KOLDOKOL-330980 format. One line per 8 residues: number of its first residue (from 0); for each residue x, z, y of N, C-alpha, C. Coordinates in steps of 0.02 Angstrom, whole numbers, plus 32768, in hexadecimal, padded with zeros to 4 digits. Atoms other than C-alpha are relative to their C-alpha. Layout:
residues N
NUM) X/Z/Y/X/Z/Y/X/Z/Y ~ ...
***
This chain:
residues 269
0) 8041/800B/7FE0/81A4/7FA3/784F/7FE7/8041/801F ~ 8014/7FBF/7FE7/8182/805D/7863/8025/8012/8040 ~ 7FD6/7FF2/7FC5/8212/806D/78DE/7FEA/7FD5/803B ~ 8017/802D/7FCB/81D3/7FD6/793F/7FBF/8019/801F ~ 803F/7FE5/7FE6/8125/8023/794F/800B/803D/802C ~ 7FF0/7FC5/7FD8/8172/80C4/7990/801A/7FEC/8044 ~ 7FE5/8018/7FC0/81D1/8065/7A16/7FC9/7FE0/802A ~ 8036/8021/7FDC/8137/7FFF/7A43/7FD4/8034/8023
8) 802A/7FCB/7FE2/80D5/80A0/7A63/801E/801B/8040 ~ 7FDE/7FE6/7FC4/8157/80E1/7ADE/8005/7FCA/8035 ~ 7FFB/8037/7FD0/8171/8037/7B2F/7FBC/7FF5/8023 ~ 8043/8008/7FE4/80B4/8026/7B46/7FF0/8038/8032 ~ 800C/7FC7/7FD4/80AA/80D4/7B92/8026/7FF9/8041 ~ 7FD7/8008/7FC4/8139/80B1/7C0A/7FE7/7FC5/802A ~ 801B/8039/7FDB/80EE/8008/7C39/7FC3/8014/8028 ~ 803C/7FE8/7FDD/804A/805C/7C65/8014/802C/803B
16) 7FE8/7FD3/7FCC/80A7/80E1/7CC9/801E/7FD8/803B ~ 7FE0/8029/7FCC/8110/8061/7D29/7FCE/7FD2/8022 ~ 8034/802B/7FE2/807A/7FEF/7D42/7FD8/8026/8034 ~ 8028/7FD8/7FD1/8018/807C/7D95/8028/8010/803F ~ 7FD5/7FF1/7FC6/80AB/80A9/7E05/8007/7FC3/802D ~ 7FF7/803D/7FD9/80C9/7FF6/7E3B/7FBE/7FE8/801D ~ 8042/8014/7FE7/800E/7FDA/7E50/7FF1/8023/8042 ~ 800A/7FDC/7FC2/800A/8061/7ED6/8028/7FDF/8038
24) 7FD6/8022/7FCE/809B/800D/7F32/7FE3/7FBC/8011 ~ 801F/8042/7FF7/8048/7F63/7F1A/7FC2/8005/802D ~ 803E/7FF6/7FD9/7FA1/7FA2/7F5F/8010/8013/8048 ~ 7FED/7FEB/7FBC/7FF3/7FF8/7FF4/801C/7FC6/8028 ~ 7FE3/803A/7FDE/8053/7F58/801D/7FCA/7FD0/8016 ~ 8037/802E/7FF0/7FB6/7EED/8016/7FD6/801C/8039 ~ 8029/7FE0/7FCD/7F52/7F6A/807D/8024/8002/8043 ~ 7FD9/7FFD/7FC2/7FDE/7F80/80FD/8004/7FBC/8022
32) 7FFC/8044/7FE5/7FF1/7EC4/8112/7FBE/7FEB/801F ~ 8042/8013/7FE6/7F36/7EAA/8127/7FED/802A/803C ~ 800E/7FD4/7FC7/7F29/7F40/819A/8024/7FE7/803F ~ 7FDB/801A/7FC7/7FAF/7EF3/8209/7FDD/7FC2/801C ~ 8025/803B/7FE9/7F4A/7E52/8210/7FC2/8016/8028 ~ 803A/7FE6/7FDB/7EB2/7EB7/8246/8015/8019/8045 ~ 7FE6/7FE7/7FC0/7F1A/7F0C/82CC/800D/7FC6/8030 ~ 7FF0/803A/7FD6/7F54/7E62/830B/7FC1/7FDD/8019
40) 803F/8022/7FED/7EA1/7E1F/830D/7FD2/802C/8029 ~ 802E/7FD1/7FDF/7E4C/7EBB/834E/8012/8009/8049 ~ 7FF5/7FF8/7FB8/7E37/7EC9/8409/7FC7/802A/801E ~ 8031/7FDC/7FD7/7DDF/7F3D/8481/7FF7/7FD7/8040 ~ 800D/802A/7FC6/7D8C/7ED7/850A/7FEC/802D/803B ~ 800C/7FD8/7FC4/7D8C/7F21/85B9/7FEB/7FD2/8039 ~ 8017/8026/7FC5/7D2B/7EE1/8651/8010/802B/803E ~ 7FEB/7FDA/7FC5/7D75/7F14/86F9/7FF3/7FD7/803F
48) 800D/8022/7FC0/7D4C/7EEC/87AE/8042/7FEF/8024 ~ 7FBF/800F/7FE1/7E05/7EE8/87DB/8037/7FFE/7FCB ~ 7FC8/8008/802F/7EAF/7ECE/878C/8012/8044/7FE0 ~ 7FEB/7FC4/8024/7EE6/7F4B/8708/804A/7FF8/7FF0 ~ 7FB8/8000/800F/7F9E/7F77/86F7/800C/8021/7FBC ~ 7FF4/7FE7/8044/7FDE/7F90/8647/8023/8044/8001 ~ 7FDB/7FC1/7FFD/8054/801D/8679/7FD1/803C/800C ~ 802F/7FCA/7FF1/7FC4/8085/86BE/7FD5/8011/7FC2
56) 8029/7FF5/803D/7F5B/806D/8621/802B/8020/7FCA ~ 7FD4/7FE6/8035/7FEF/808F/85AE/8012/804A/800C ~ 7FF2/7FBA/7FF0/8010/8134/8609/7FCA/802E/7FE4 ~ 8038/7FD9/801B/7F65/8171/85D0/7FF6/7FF4/7FB5 ~ 800A/8012/8047/7F60/8116/8528/8042/7FE3/7FE5 ~ 7FBD/8016/8016/8012/810D/84DE/8000/7FCE/7FC6 ~ 8000/802B/803B/7FDD/80B1/843F/7FE6/7FB9/800E ~ 8011/8045/7FEF/7FB0/8012/849D/803C/7FD2/7FF3
64) 7FCB/8030/800F/8015/7F7F/845D/8007/7FCD/8038 ~ 7FFE/8032/7FCA/7FE6/7F02/84E4/7FBE/7FFE/8025 ~ 803B/800A/7FD7/7F6C/7EE0/8570/8005/7FBB/8020 ~ 7FFD/8045/7FE7/7F45/7E2A/8598/7FBE/7FEE/8023 ~ 803C/8017/7FDD/7ECD/7DDF/8615/7FE4/7FC3/7FDE ~ 8022/8038/801F/7E4D/7D6A/85CB/7FED/7FCE/8038 ~ 800B/8032/7FCB/7E49/7CCB/8631/7FB7/7FEA/8002 ~ 8045/8018/7FF6/7DA1/7C95/8679/7FFE/7FB4/800B
72) 7FFA/8048/7FF3/7DDE/7BE1/8686/7FCE/7FD7/7FD7 ~ 802D/8026/802B/7D76/7BA5/85F2/7FB8/8003/801A ~ 8044/7FF8/7FE5/7CD6/7BEB/863E/7FF7/7FD5/803F ~ 8004/8027/7FC2/7CFB/7B9B/86E6/8003/7FB5/7FF3 ~ 7FFC/8047/8011/7D27/7AF5/8695/7FBD/7FE5/7FE9 ~ 8042/8015/8017/7C7C/7AEE/8644/7FCF/7FF6/803A ~ 802C/8003/7FC6/7C28/7B08/86ED/8018/7FCF/8035 ~ 7FE0/802C/7FCE/7C99/7A8E/8748/7FD2/7FC7/8015
80) 802A/803A/7FF2/7C1F/79FD/873B/7FBB/8013/801C ~ 8042/7FEA/7FEA/7B86/7A66/8768/8001/8024/8043 ~ 7FFB/7FDB/7FC2/7BC7/7ABC/8804/8031/7FDE/802F ~ 7FD2/801B/7FCE/7C1C/7A8C/88A4/8041/8028/7FFD ~ 7FBF/7FDF/8001/7CD3/7AB7/88B9/7FFF/8040/8029 ~ 8005/7FC5/7FD6/7CA5/7B33/8942/7FDF/803A/7FDB ~ 8023/7FCC/8027/7C28/7B91/88D5/802A/8017/7FC4 ~ 7FD5/7FF0/8039/7CA2/7B89/8845/8037/8031/8014
88) 7FCC/7FD4/7FE6/7D27/7BDB/88B0/7FE4/8046/800E ~ 8020/7FBF/7FF3/7CAD/7C64/88E5/7FF2/8025/7FBF ~ 800E/7FE2/8041/7C7C/7C81/8831/8040/801C/7FE1 ~ 7FBF/7FEA/801B/7D32/7C8F/87FF/8015/8043/801E ~ 7FEE/7FC1/7FDE/7D4B/7D18/8881/7FD2/8038/7FEA ~ 8032/7FCD/8011/7CAB/7D72/884E/8003/8017/7FB7 ~ 7FFD/7FEE/8047/7CCD/7D6F/8794/802C/803D/7FF5 ~ 7FD4/7FC7/800F/7D0F/7E14/874E/803A/7FE9/7FD4
96) 7FC6/8010/802A/7DB3/7E19/86F0/7FF5/801C/7FBA ~ 8007/7FEC/8046/7DB2/7E20/8634/8046/800B/7FE2 ~ 7FC0/7FF1/801E/7E3F/7E71/85D2/7FF8/800E/7FB5 ~ 7FFE/7FF2/8048/7E6C/7E79/851A/8038/8033/7FF3 ~ 7FD0/7FCB/800F/7EC2/7F18/84DF/800B/8003/7FB4 ~ 7FEE/7FFA/8046/7F1E/7F1C/8439/8025/8041/7FF5 ~ 7FE2/7FBF/8011/7F57/7FBB/83E1/8039/7FF8/7FCF ~ 7FC6/8002/802E/7FF2/7FE6/837B/7FEC/8006/7FB7
104) 8016/7FF5/8045/7F90/8018/82E0/7FB4/8004/7FFE ~ 8049/7FFE/8009/7EE1/8021/8297/7FE7/8045/8017 ~ 801C/7FC0/7FEA/7E7E/80A8/82F3/7FC3/8014/7FD7 ~ 803D/7FE9/8020/7DFA/8114/82A1/7FCA/8008/8036 ~ 8038/7FFD/7FD1/7D50/8134/82F1/800E/8031/803A ~ 7FF3/7FCD/7FCD/7D89/81D1/834D/8032/7FE6/8034 ~ 7FCD/801A/7FD3/7E21/8179/8396/7FE3/7FC9/802C ~ 8020/8035/7FD9/7DB9/80E3/83CD/7FD5/801D/8038
112) 802B/7FE0/7FCE/7D3D/8154/8426/802A/8020/8037 ~ 7FD3/7FE1/7FD0/7DCC/81B0/847A/801D/7FCD/8031 ~ 7FE6/8037/7FD7/7E17/810C/84B8/7FCA/7FE6/8030 ~ 8037/8018/7FD7/7D6D/80D2/84F6/7FF1/8030/803A ~ 800D/7FCD/7FCC/7D53/8175/8556/8034/7FFC/8037 ~ 7FCA/8002/7FCE/7DFC/8168/85AC/7FFC/7FC0/802A ~ 8006/803F/7FDB/7DE0/80B1/85DB/7FC4/8002/8030 ~ 803D/7FFD/7FD7/7D31/80D3/861C/8009/802D/803D
120) 7FF4/7FD2/7FC9/7D78/815A/868E/801C/7FDC/803E ~ 7FE6/8026/7FC7/7DCB/80D4/86FB/7FC5/7FE4/8029 ~ 8038/8013/7FD5/7D5A/80B0/8790/7FF5/7FB5/8003 ~ 8006/804A/7FFB/7D7E/7FF4/878F/7FE5/7FE1/7FBF ~ 8016/801B/8040/7D50/7FDF/86D7/7FB5/800D/7FF8 ~ 8049/7FFB/8004/7C97/7FBB/86C3/7FE5/8000/7FB8 ~ 8018/8003/8045/7C8C/7F9D/8608/803B/7FFE/7FD0 ~ 7FCD/8000/8036/7CF1/7FBE/8569/7FDC/7FF1/7FBF
128) 801E/8012/8041/7CC5/7F6A/84C5/8036/8008/7FCA ~ 7FCD/7FF1/8034/7D21/7FB0/842C/7FF0/7FE1/7FBC ~ 8015/801B/8041/7CC0/7F5C/839D/800B/8034/7FC9 ~ 7FEF/7FC7/802B/7CCB/8007/834A/7FDD/7FFD/7FBC ~ 8024/7FFF/8040/7C45/7FEF/82C4/8020/7FD3/7FCC ~ 7FE1/8030/802E/7C91/7F54/8276/8044/8019/7FEA ~ 7FBC/7FE9/800E/7D3F/7F9C/8283/8001/803C/7FD2 ~ 8002/7FC3/8028/7D0E/8043/8238/7FF3/7FF1/7FB6
136) 800F/8013/8045/7CC6/7FF0/819C/803F/7FE6/7FDD ~ 7FC3/801B/801D/7D68/7F91/817F/8033/8037/7FF3 ~ 7FD0/7FC8/8005/7DD1/802D/819D/7FEE/802C/7FC3 ~ 8016/7FD7/8038/7D69/8092/8120/800C/7FDD/7FBE ~ 7FF7/8026/803D/7D73/8007/80A0/8048/8005/7FE8 ~ 7FBA/7FFC/8012/7E31/8009/80A4/8013/8047/7FEA ~ 7FF2/7FBA/8012/7E36/80C8/809C/7FE7/800E/7FB9 ~ 801C/7FF6/8043/7DC5/80C7/8002/802A/7FDA/7FCD
144) 7FD8/8028/802E/7E2D/803D/7FB2/8041/8023/7FEE ~ 7FC3/7FDC/800D/7ECD/80A0/7FC5/7FF4/803F/7FD7 ~ 8011/7FC3/8026/7E7A/813F/7F86/7FF2/7FF1/7FB7 ~ 800F/8014/8045/7E37/80E7/7EEB/8040/7FEC/7FDA ~ 7FC1/8014/801F/7EE3/809D/7EC8/8029/803C/7FEB ~ 7FDB/7FC4/8010/7F34/8149/7ECE/7FE1/8025/7FC4 ~ 8023/7FDC/8036/7EB0/819A/7E5D/8007/7FDA/7FBE ~ 7FFB/802B/803C/7EB1/8108/7DE2/8046/8004/7FE2
152) 7FBB/7FFE/8018/7F6E/8108/7DD6/8013/8044/7FE4 ~ 7FF1/7FBC/8016/7F77/81C5/7DC3/7FE7/800C/7FB9 ~ 801D/7FF4/8042/7F02/81CA/7D2D/8021/7FD4/7FCB ~ 7FDD/802C/802F/7F57/8135/7CDB/8044/801D/7FEF ~ 7FBE/7FE2/800B/8001/818A/7CF1/7FFA/803D/7FD3 ~ 8009/7FC5/802A/7FBE/822B/7CA3/7FF5/7FED/7FB7 ~ 800C/8018/8044/7F7E/81CC/7C0B/8040/7FE7/7FE0 ~ 7FC0/801B/8019/8026/8174/7BF9/802F/8039/7FED
160) 7FD4/7FC7/800F/8084/821A/7C00/7FE9/8025/7FC1 ~ 8019/7FDF/803D/8013/8267/7B7B/8011/7FD8/7FC2 ~ 7FED/802B/8039/8033/81D2/7B09/804B/8007/7FF1 ~ 7FB8/7FF8/800A/80EE/81E7/7B26/8010/8043/7FDE ~ 7FF6/7FBE/801F/80E7/82A1/7AFC/7FF1/7FFD/7FB5 ~ 8014/8005/8046/808E/8278/7A5A/8034/7FD9/7FD7 ~ 7FD1/8029/8025/8109/81F0/7A28/8044/8022/7FFA ~ 7FC0/7FDD/8004/81A4/8258/7A51/7FFD/8037/7FCB
168) 8008/7FCE/8035/815F/82E2/79E2/8008/7FE1/7FBB ~ 7FFA/8024/8040/8151/8263/7955/8049/7FF0/7FF3 ~ 7FB9/800F/8007/8205/822E/7974/8027/803E/7FEA ~ 7FDC/7FC2/8011/8240/82E2/796B/7FF4/8013/7FB8 ~ 800E/7FF0/8046/81E8/82FF/78C5/8023/7FD0/7FD1 ~ 7FDE/8032/8028/8233/825E/7882/804B/8010/7FF9 ~ 7FB8/7FF0/8000/82E3/829B/78AF/800D/804B/7FF8 ~ 7FFC/7FB7/8005/82C1/8351/788A/8038/8017/7FD1
176) 7FCC/7FED/8031/8334/8359/77F1/8046/7FF8/801D ~ 7FBE/800C/7FE3/83C8/830C/784C/800F/8033/8037 ~ 7FF7/7FD1/7FC9/83AE/837D/78E4/800B/8048/7FE5 ~ 7FF7/7FBE/801E/83A2/8418/7873/8047/8008/7FE6 ~ 7FBB/7FFE/801A/8448/83EE/7821/8031/8008/8039 ~ 7FD4/7FFB/7FC5/849A/83D7/78CC/7FFD/8046/801E ~ 8007/7FBC/7FE7/8455/8481/78FF/802A/8030/7FD7 ~ 7FD7/7FD5/802C/84AA/84D2/7869/804A/7FFA/8011
184) 7FBA/800B/7FEE/854F/8487/78A2/800E/8012/8049 ~ 7FF6/7FE8/7FBC/8536/84CE/7950/7FFD/7FCB/8036 ~ 8005/8036/7FCE/850B/842C/79AB/7FD6/8018/803B ~ 8025/7FEE/7FC4/84CC/843E/7A5D/7FBC/7FDD/8001 ~ 8043/801D/7FFA/841A/8415/7A90/8003/7FB5/800F ~ 7FFD/8046/7FEB/8449/8370/7AE4/8020/7FD5/7FCA ~ 7FE2/8027/8037/84B5/833B/7A50/7FCC/7FF2/7FCA ~ 8034/8009/8033/8424/8357/79D8/7FCB/7FCD/8017
192) 8034/802C/7FE6/83AE/82F7/7A4A/801A/7FBD/8019 ~ 7FE0/803D/7FE5/8429/826B/7A72/7FDD/7FC0/7FE9 ~ 8020/803D/801A/83D2/81ED/7A01/7FBD/7FF4/8023 ~ 8040/8007/7FDD/832B/8210/7A57/800A/7FE4/8046 ~ 7FF1/801A/7FBD/8378/81F2/7B02/8014/7FB6/7FFE ~ 7FEA/8046/8006/83C9/8150/7AC6/7FC4/7FD3/7FF4 ~ 803B/8028/800F/8323/8112/7A82/7FD5/7FF6/803F ~ 8028/8006/7FC3/82C9/8138/7B26/8022/7FD4/8035
200) 7FDC/802B/7FD1/8352/80E0/7B8A/7FF1/7FB7/7FF0 ~ 800F/8045/8015/8336/8041/7B25/7FB8/7FEE/8012 ~ 8047/800D/7FF1/8279/804F/7B38/7FF4/7FFC/804B ~ 8007/8002/7FB7/828A/8071/7BF3/8016/7FBD/801C ~ 7FE7/8041/7FE9/82F1/7FD4/7C0D/7FCE/7FC8/7FF0 ~ 802F/8034/8015/8275/7F6A/7BAB/7FC0/8003/802A ~ 803F/7FF8/7FD9/81DA/7FB1/7C04/800A/7FED/8049 ~ 7FF1/8013/7FBA/822D/7F9D/7CAF/8003/7FB5/8008
208) 7FFA/8049/7FFE/8256/7EE8/7C89/7FBB/7FDF/7FFC ~ 8043/801D/8008/81A3/7EC4/7C51/7FD6/8008/803F ~ 8028/7FF5/7FC4/8150/7F13/7CE9/801C/7FDA/803C ~ 7FE0/8024/7FC9/81CE/7EC6/7D62/7FEF/7FB5/7FFD ~ 8011/8047/8009/81AF/7E18/7D1A/7FB6/7FF4/800E ~ 8047/8007/7FF4/80F3/7E34/7D21/7FF2/7FFC/804C ~ 800C/7FFF/7FB8/80F4/7E61/7DDA/8026/7FC9/8026 ~ 7FDA/8037/7FE0/8173/7DD8/7E00/7FDA/7FBE/7FFB
216) 8022/8040/800B/810F/7D49/7DB4/7FB5/8002/8013 ~ 8047/7FFB/7FF2/805F/7D8C/7DD8/7FED/7FDF/8043 ~ 8013/8021/7FC0/805E/7D56/7E92/8007/7FB5/7FFF ~ 7FF4/8048/8003/8096/7CA8/7E5C/7FCB/7FDB/7FD7 ~ 8036/8020/8027/7FFE/7C89/7DEC/7FD0/7FDC/802F ~ 802A/8028/7FD2/7F94/7BFE/7E3C/7FBC/8020/8010 ~ 8042/7FE2/7FF5/7EEE/7C5A/7E25/8006/803B/8031 ~ 7FF5/7FC6/7FD4/7F33/7CF8/7E78/8010/7FE9/8047
224) 7FEF/801B/7FBE/7F7C/7C91/7F07/7FC1/7FE6/8023 ~ 803E/801B/7FE3/7ED3/7C3C/7F20/7FD3/8038/8019 ~ 8029/7FC7/7FEB/7E75/7CE2/7F25/801D/8023/803D ~ 7FDE/7FDF/7FC8/7EF6/7D2E/7F9A/7FF7/7FD7/8040 ~ 8009/802B/7FC6/7EE6/7C98/800E/7FB9/8005/801B ~ 8046/7FFA/7FEA/7E28/7CA7/8012/7FF3/8042/8023 ~ 8009/7FBE/7FE2/7E33/7D61/803A/802F/800D/803B ~ 7FCF/7FFA/7FCA/7EC0/7D44/80B7/802B/803E/7FF8
232) 7FD2/7FC8/800D/7F32/7DC4/8064/8041/7FE5/7FE4 ~ 7FBE/8013/8019/7FEA/7DBD/8038/800F/8027/7FC1 ~ 7FEE/7FE0/803F/8016/7DE2/7F83/804C/8009/7FFE ~ 7FB7/7FF5/7FFE/80C3/7E34/7F85/8020/7FF2/7FBD ~ 7FDA/800D/803D/8147/7E00/7F08/8035/8037/7FF9 ~ 7FD1/7FC9/800D/81B6/7E83/7EB7/8048/7FE8/8009 ~ 7FB9/800D/7FFB/8270/7E8A/7EDE/8020/8013/7FBD ~ 7FE8/7FF4/8043/82BF/7E76/7E33/803C/802F/7FFC
240) 7FC6/7FD4/8000/835B/7ED7/7E65/7FEC/8046/8018 ~ 8010/7FBE/7FE2/831E/7F62/7ED8/7FC5/8021/7FDD ~ 803C/7FE1/801D/826E/7F80/7E94/8008/800E/7FB5 ~ 7FF4/7FF5/8048/82A3/7F6B/7DDE/802C/803D/7FF5 ~ 7FD4/7FC6/8005/832C/7FEB/7DFB/7FD9/8041/8009 ~ 802A/7FC5/7FF4/82AB/8066/7E40/7FD4/800E/7FC3 ~ 802A/7FF8/803B/8237/8047/7DAC/8028/801B/7FC4 ~ 7FD6/7FE8/8037/82C6/8060/7D31/8011/804A/8009
248) 7FF1/7FBA/7FF2/82F5/8103/7D86/7FC5/802D/7FF0 ~ 803D/7FD8/800D/8241/8142/7D7C/7FF4/8004/7FB5 ~ 800B/8001/8048/8233/810D/7CC7/8031/802F/7FDB ~ 7FCE/7FD4/801F/82D5/8166/7C96/7FF2/8049/8010 ~ 800D/7FBC/7FEC/82A7/8201/7CF8/7FC7/801F/7FD7 ~ 8038/7FE5/8026/81FE/8217/7CA5/800F/8003/7FB5 ~ 7FEE/8000/8047/8243/81E8/7BFA/802B/803C/7FEE ~ 7FD3/7FC8/800D/82CE/8268/7C04/7FDC/8043/8006
256) 8026/7FC1/7FF7/8258/82EF/7C44/7FD3/800D/7FC4 ~ 802C/7FF8/803A/81DE/82D0/7BB6/8027/8012/7FC2 ~ 7FD7/7FF1/803B/8266/82CE/7B31/801B/8047/8003 ~ 7FE5/7FBC/7FF8/82B4/836D/7B77/7FCA/8034/7FF5 ~ 8036/7FD0/8005/820E/83C8/7B86/7FE7/8007/7FB8 ~ 801A/7FFE/8045/81D0/8398/7AD8/8035/801B/7FD0 ~ 7FCA/7FE8/802C/827A/83B8/7A84/8008/804B/8006 ~ 7FF8/7FB8/7FF6/828B/8466/7AD0/7FC4/8026/7FE5
264) 803D/7FDF/8018/81D7/8492/7AA8/7FFD/8001/7FB4 ~ 8000/8005/8049/81EA/8457/79F4/8035/802F/7FE3 ~ 7FCA/7FD5/8019/828E/84B7/79E0/7FED/8049/8001 ~ 8014/7FB9/7FFA/823A/8559/7A16/7FCB/8013/7FCD ~ 8036/7FF1/8030/81AD/8549/7999/801D/8013/7FBB
***
């Protein structure tokens, strides 16, 4: 029972560590996916008295993804019954051209203002609407969300490492007599600590499996799917082979570093 409790402490610490690491990846994936949706929905509206060529605009603003003319057909169709065909034709000629400009990525306030300045410099363009205020709020919200995820995960990881240091020290004291005997017979450092490395390998495999299964099944939970659908976000599912391999590698790396650091420090005391 005592041995089981010792393993549970390390497994719990590794689970917290891996959870925080995967949480950052999870958050970045959600934010990136939603940011791409914003990019696809976000448009800068331009009013021009004459035709605008995409190549000319792109030469000044390289991060333009596309430039499309907004058809005035719907407006003219509404007036079709209230105006003569002759007046309708004159109105069609007199109407300015409207364009929708989409960008490659989410721009910040400074970039939006820079784009607006460059577009306004064209003599044929009479108005540029960037919807900067609404867009800026969304951009800041995502920036804050990512920042909070990093800070939250960092502190959780630090707590997990401290718990691991404490538990490895307990393991060393439990095996102190055996390690002292091996020292008398001239055993190397890694030979004396072999049992500690084996124990952390087992705990790393178990913790990796638990976290991988959690992130694999979590997006499939009906309540989570319902919330994600309402918020129009995509909940990523973990790749059990690739992502689990990365988590196992991280778990083993930190486990071995902690065991090595604590074992060497204890041996020097």
